[in-house]
C-alpha positions in Angstrom: 0.1 -0.1 -0.1 1.4 3.4 -1.0 1.9 6.3 1.4 1.1 9.7 0.3 3.3 12.7 1.3 1.5 15.6 2.5 3.3 19.1 2.8 1.2 20.7 0.1 -1.9 19.4 1.4 -1.4 20.6 4.8 -0.6 24.3 3.5 -3.7 24.1 1.4 -5.8 23.2 4.5 -4.3 25.5 6.6 -5.0 28.5 4.4 -8.6 27.4 4.4 -8.4 27.5 8.1 -7.3 30.9 8.4 -9.3 32.5 5.6 -12.4 31.0 7.9 -11.3 32.2 10.8 -10.7 35.9 9.6 -14.5 36.1 8.4 -15.9 38.9 10.1 -19.2 37.2 10.0 -20.5 33.3 9.6 -23.4 33.2 7.0 -26.6 31.7 8.5 -26.9 27.8 9.0 -29.5 27.6 5.8 -27.3 29.8 3.8 -24.2 27.6 4.0 -23.2 25.6 1.3 -23.5 21.6 2.2 -23.0 18.3 0.7 -24.9 15.1 1.2 -23.2 13.2 3.9 -21.5 10.0 2.3 -22.5 6.3 3.4 -21.1 3.2 3.8 -20.8 1.0 0.5 -23.7 -1.6 0.2 -21.8 -4.6 1.4 -21.8 -7.6 -0.8 -22.3 -11.3 1.2 -19.1 -12.3 2.8 -16.3 -13.8 0.6 -14.7 -15.5 4.0 -16.1 -16.7 7.0 -16.1 -14.1 9.9 -12.9 -14.1 12.1 -13.5 -15.1 15.7 -17.2 -15.6 17.1 -20.3 -14.2 15.7 -23.2 -13.8 18.3 -26.9 -13.7 16.8 -28.2 -10.2 17.1 -30.7 -7.8 15.4 -29.3 -5.4 12.9 -27.5 -2.4 14.3 -25.3 0.7 13.9 -23.7 1.8 17.2 -21.5 -0.1 19.6 -19.5 0.8 22.9 -17.3 -1.1 25.4 -17.2 0.1 29.0 -13.6 -1.2 30.6 -15.2 -0.3 33.8 -18.3 -3.0 34.0 -16.9 -5.0 31.2 -20.0 -4.7 29.4 -20.7 -4.3 25.6 -23.8 -1.6 24.5 -25.4 -2.5 20.8 -27.8 -0.2 19.6 -30.3 -2.2 17.6 -34.1 -0.8 16.5 -35.6 1.1 19.7 -32.8 -0.3 22.0 -29.6 -0.5 23.4 -28.6 -4.0 24.0 -26.1 -5.1 26.8 -23.7 -7.9 27.1 -21.4 -9.5 29.3 -17.9 -10.3 27.5 -15.8 -12.2 29.8 -17.3 -15.7 28.9 -18.4 -14.9 25.4 -21.2 -12.3 24.7 -24.0 -12.6 26.8 -27.0 -10.4 27.0 -27.9 -9.3 30.3 -30.2 -6.3 29.7 -32.1 -4.2 27.3 -32.5 -0.8 27.5 -35.7 0.7 25.8 -35.2 4.3 24.1 -37.9 6.5 23.3 -37.7 7.7 19.3 -34.3 7.0 17.9 -30.6 5.9 19.2 -28.4 7.7 17.0 -24.9 7.2 19.3 -23.9 5.0 22.3 -20.7 5.8 24.0 -19.0 4.7 27.7 -19.0 7.0 30.1 -16.3 8.2 32.3 -16.4 6.1 35.6 -18.8 3.3 33.9 -21.7 2.9 31.9 -22.6 4.3 29.1 -24.1 7.6 27.3 -26.7 7.2 24.5 -27.2 10.0 22.0 -31.0 10.1 20.8 -33.9 11.8 19.4 -34.8 14.5 22.4 -32.7 12.7 24.9 -29.1 12.0 26.2 -29.6 9.0 27.9 -27.5 7.8 31.0 -26.8 4.3 31.8 -25.2 3.4 35.3 -22.2 1.0 35.2 -24.5 -1.7 36.9 -27.7 -0.6 35.5 -29.9 -1.5 32.8 -32.2 1.1 32.3 -31.8 5.0 31.5 -31.5 7.4 34.7 -34.3 9.3 35.7 -33.1 12.9 35.2 -31.3 12.3 32.2 -31.0 15.6 30.1 -34.0 16.2 27.6 -33.8 18.0 24.3 -36.0 19.9 21.7 -34.2 18.2 18.7 -32.4 15.2 17.3 -29.1 14.6 19.5 -26.7 12.6 16.9 -23.7 12.4 19.1 -22.2 12.2 22.8 -18.8 12.1 24.2 -18.2 12.1 28.2 -16.5 15.0 29.5 -16.0 14.6 33.1 -13.7 17.7 33.3 -14.7 20.2 36.0 -17.9 18.4 37.3 -19.4 18.3 34.0 -21.3 15.2 32.6 -20.9 15.3 28.4 -21.0 17.1 25.4 -23.6 16.6 22.9 -24.4 17.5 19.3 -27.7 18.0 17.5 -29.0 17.8 14.0 -29.4 21.9 14.2 -25.8 22.3 14.7 -25.7 22.8 18.3 -23.2 21.5 20.9 -24.2 21.7 24.5 -21.9 21.0 27.8 -24.2 19.3 30.4 -23.2 19.1 34.1 -23.4 16.0 36.0 -26.2 17.3 38.3 -28.3 19.6 36.0 -30.5 18.0 33.5 -30.6 20.7 31.1 -27.7 22.4 29.1 -25.2 24.6 30.8 -23.7 26.2 27.8 -24.7 26.0 23.7 -22.1 26.4 21.1 -23.1 27.1 17.5 -21.1 26.9 14.5 -21.6 23.5 12.5 -24.6 22.9 10.2 -24.9 19.6 11.9 -22.9 18.5 14.9 -22.6 14.9 13.7 -19.5 13.5 15.9 -18.5 15.4 19.1 -14.8 14.4 20.4 -13.1 15.6 23.6 -9.8 14.5 25.6 -8.2 16.3 28.1 -10.4 19.5 28.0 -9.7 19.6 23.9 -12.7 19.1 21.7 -13.8 19.1 18.0 -17.1 18.5 16.3 -17.2 16.8 12.8 -19.8 18.3 10.5 -20.8 15.8 8.2 -22.7 18.1 5.7 -20.0 20.3 5.6 -17.3 17.9 5.2 -15.2 19.8 8.2 -13.7 19.6 11.8 -14.3 22.5 13.8 -12.2 23.0 17.1 -14.3 24.0 20.2 -13.5 26.5 22.9 -15.2 24.9 25.8 -14.6 27.6 28.0 -14.9 30.4 26.1 -18.2 28.8 24.8 -17.6 29.5 20.8 -16.3 27.5 17.9 -12.9 27.9 16.5 -11.0 27.2 13.3 -12.4 25.0 10.8 -10.8 22.4 8.3 -12.3 21.0 5.2 -11.8 16.7 5.5 -11.8 15.3 2.1 -14.8 15.0 0.7 -16.9 13.2 3.1 -15.7 12.5 6.4 -18.1 10.1 8.3 -16.6 8.9 11.6 -13.9 10.0 13.7 -12.2 9.0 17.4 -9.6 11.0 19.3 -6.7 9.0 20.6 -4.8 9.3 23.7 -2.1 11.5 21.9 -5.0 14.1 20.8 -5.1 13.1 17.3 -8.5 13.2 15.4 -8.8 10.0 13.5 -11.0 10.8 10.9 -12.6 8.7 8.0 -13.5 10.1 4.6 -15.6 7.5 3.3 -16.1 9.2 -0.4 -12.5 9.6 -1.0 -11.5 6.0 0.7 -8.7 7.4 3.0 -8.1 8.1 6.7 -7.0 11.6 8.0 -5.6 12.5 11.4 -5.8 15.9 12.8 -4.1 17.5 16.0 -6.1 20.0 18.1 -3.2 22.0 19.5 -2.2 23.1 16.9 -5.0 22.5 14.9 -3.7 21.0 11.7 -3.5 17.8 9.3 -0.8 15.2 10.6 -1.3 12.6 8.1 -3.5 11.6 5.1 -3.4 7.6 4.0 -5.5 5.7 1.7 -7.6 2.9 2.9 -9.7 1.2 0.3 -13.5 -0.2 -0.2 -15.7 2.4 1.5 -14.0 2.8 4.9 -16.5 3.6 7.7 -16.2 2.4 11.3 -12.8 3.6 13.3 -12.0 2.8 16.8 -8.3 2.9 18.8 -6.9 0.3 20.8 -4.9 2.2 23.6 -2.9 -0.9 24.9 -1.9 -2.0 21.3 -1.5 1.5 19.6 -3.7 0.3 16.7 -6.2 2.2 14.5 -9.0 -0.3 13.3 -11.0 1.0 10.5 -14.0 -1.1 9.0 -14.1 -1.5 4.8 -17.6 -1.9 4.3 -17.4 -2.7 0.4 -15.2 -6.0 1.2 -16.7 -6.9 4.9 -13.2 -6.5 6.4 -11.3 -5.1 9.2 -7.7 -3.5 9.0 -5.4 -2.8 12.1 -2.7 0.4 11.4 0.1 0.8 13.9 0.6 4.7 14.2 4.0 4.9 16.0 5.8 6.3 12.7 3.8 9.2 12.1 1.8 7.4 9.0 -0.2 4.2 9.3 1.6 1.1 8.9 -1.1 -1.8 8.2 -0.5 -5.0 10.9 -3.8 -7.0 10.9 -6.8 -7.5 8.6 -9.5 -10.2 9.2 -12.9 -10.8 7.4 -15.7 -9.3 9.3 -19.7 -9.8 9.3 -21.9 -8.2 6.5 -22.1 -4.7 6.5 -19.4 -3.9 9.7 -20.9 -0.6 10.3 -19.7 -0.4 13.9 -16.7 -1.5 16.1 -15.4 -1.0 19.4 -12.2 -2.7 21.2 -11.6 -4.0 24.7 -8.2 -2.7 25.0 -7.6 -4.9 28.0 -7.5 -7.8 26.4 -7.8 -6.7 22.2 -10.8 -8.4 21.4 -12.4 -6.5 18.7 -16.4 -6.6 18.2 -18.1 -5.5 15.0 -21.5 -5.0 14.3 -23.6 -6.1 11.5 -26.1 -3.6 10.2 -27.9 -6.3 8.1 -28.5 -8.7 11.0 -25.3 -10.9 10.8 -24.6 -10.5 14.1 -21.8 -8.9 16.4 -18.6 -10.5 16.1 -16.0 -10.9 18.5 -12.3 -11.4 17.0 -9.4 -11.9 19.3 -6.4 -9.9 17.9 -3.7 -10.7 20.3 
């Protein structure tokens, strides 16, 4: 697999961010140019048997692993299903969700946060229901990220471009940041935060203390998903252009751009093995890359269930969990 050298690309992207930051005013949300967000490929029948073990499950497109309770959470139609993992996947609970669940993520200290229409649901580390007092919204919450700094609970992003800061003991937003057309994916680590806007193919840095959006960078032609690793790199999937790009927040700039074929979609990071994992929806595969050299270095590849639209990793054991969006089950892949 060839590598791409980036000096010219970085220069172009930085100039875009500076021009954007220098504008005296931001056009109204409805006046800004947008794109149709990229989607995963329609996966064929698998060419090879999925690696590891597959547990039957309904179709779904959302996974999260909680290292504290050692549970896996999976979004299915109308519910978040909870599994224990240490003796194989075993369903331990089913949490009904009002409206539509869009994302599930691990909460700081254990348990899960669920982004849903009109709700950020909190599931305790030993619970199997949405806690009373979970924050309610007047819009569709697309994304959520744990944000424990300073007594906060989470950041949440909505379909109409709001990023809201939620405090642990307050069920309503304490601060709202506007800027993107759509807050598709929010990320936060060590007080540094950013938001992906799929409709503008961009990442925007967030000033949480100041309550405002900062610089924005265009990300290829169709950024879809992203995670932030322990080094502050935002690992971003550009499905339209078959590539993965990494950005740092401080300073806010492109770090690498690397081709990943076959409609890459879901991404996660194993903090123990220091591997980035990316699913490839056109070929029903998942590939692991070491990032120690500053550029992705392919290390492992596995066949997956059909339509691998969600992934999570247990960094203690290295087990990957891959969810089929077509009802092919949830796959557990040992990687060590």
